[in-house]
C-alpha positions, -999 to +999 in steps of 0.1 A: +000+000+000+013+035-009+023+059+018+000+089+019+007+124+031-012+157+029+003+190+019-013+224+025-006+255+005+007+279+032+005+317+033+027+335+007+031+302-013+017+296-048+002+263-059+032+258-081+055+262-051+035+237-031+036+212-060+074+216-063+077+209-026+056+178-030+079+166-058+110+174-038+098+152-009+093+123-033+055+124-035+030+126-064-003+146-059-035+125-064-062+147-051-068+185-045-093+197-019-104+233-014-119+241+019-136+275+025-129+294+057-160+313+069-164+343+091-196+355+108-203+392+117-226+406+144-257+403+122-248+366+117-240+371+080-217+344+069-190+352+043-161+333+029-129+347+044-103+325+026-098+293+007-075+266+021-060+243-005-049+208+005-032+182-017-033+145-009-002+128-022+013+093-024+049+083-024+066+078-058+077+043-066 
């Protein structure tokens, strides 16, 4: 069974930088997940504050 690891695109990093980091660590991305981060104001209006991008990767053979 392949080893799995998740990689998150951190602040001040592009998606390309994250993919390069995944490759340098010897992994291959297999899935991309975008998770919204919500905020709520005093009137209970919900808005999207940011988008968190997470890659799931497996080890290269």
